[in-house]
C-alpha positions in Angstrom: -52.5 201.8 -187.4 -52.8 205.3 -189.3 -50.3 207.8 -190.1 -51.6 210.5 -187.6 -51.0 208.4 -184.5 -47.3 207.6 -185.4 -44.6 209.1 -183.1 -42.2 211.6 -184.5 -39.0 210.1 -185.5 -40.4 206.8 -186.7 -39.7 205.0 -190.0 -43.1 203.6 -191.4 -44.0 201.8 -194.6 -47.3 203.0 -196.4 -49.8 200.0 -196.7 -53.0 201.6 -197.9 -54.5 204.9 -198.8 -58.2 205.0 -198.3 -59.1 208.1 -200.4 -60.5 208.8 -203.8 -58.4 208.6 -207.0 -57.9 212.5 -207.2 -56.1 212.4 -203.8 -54.3 209.2 -204.5 -52.9 210.7 -207.7 -51.8 213.9 -205.7 -49.8 211.8 -203.4 -48.3 210.0 -206.2 -47.2 213.3 -207.8 -45.5 214.1 -204.5 -43.6 210.9 -204.9 -45.3 208.9 -202.2 -46.9 205.6 -203.2 -48.1 202.4 -201.3 -45.0 200.3 -200.2 -42.8 203.5 -199.8 -40.9 204.0 -196.5 -41.2 207.4 -195.0 -39.8 209.2 -191.9 -42.4 210.8 -189.7 -40.6 214.2 -188.8 -43.3 216.2 -187.1 -46.9 216.6 -186.0 -47.8 220.2 -186.3 -50.1 221.2 -183.2 -53.8 222.2 -183.3 -54.6 219.8 -185.9 -52.0 220.9 -188.2 -50.3 218.7 -191.0 -48.0 215.8 -190.3 -44.5 216.4 -191.9 -42.8 213.4 -193.3 -39.6 212.9 -195.2 -39.5 210.9 -198.3 -36.1 210.5 -200.4 -34.8 213.8 -199.0 -37.9 215.9 -199.5 -40.1 217.1 -196.7 -43.8 216.8 -197.4 -46.8 218.2 -195.4 -49.8 216.0 -195.3 -53.1 217.3 -193.9 -54.2 215.6 -190.7 -57.4 214.4 -192.3 -55.6 212.7 -195.1 -53.0 211.3 -192.5 -56.0 209.6 -190.7 -56.7 207.8 -193.9 -53.2 206.3 -194.5 -52.6 202.8 -193.0 -49.0 202.2 -192.2 -46.8 199.7 -190.4 -43.6 200.2 -188.4 -40.3 199.7 -190.1 -37.3 198.4 -187.9 
């Protein structure tokens, strides 16, 4: 499943990021890498970003990027 389909309030683990090297590096600079656990906080309406929290920092990920991030649920 992909990040843009995960309900708000859910903990997830990032499994794969299907983007080019440039966007993958940008995510890494934000502190988000494959294997990290993040908390989905909010889906901004009307195609806006997905807000996630990682290590106490809130990060907005564009909806098109969120569609390319494969995740799994964390219990």
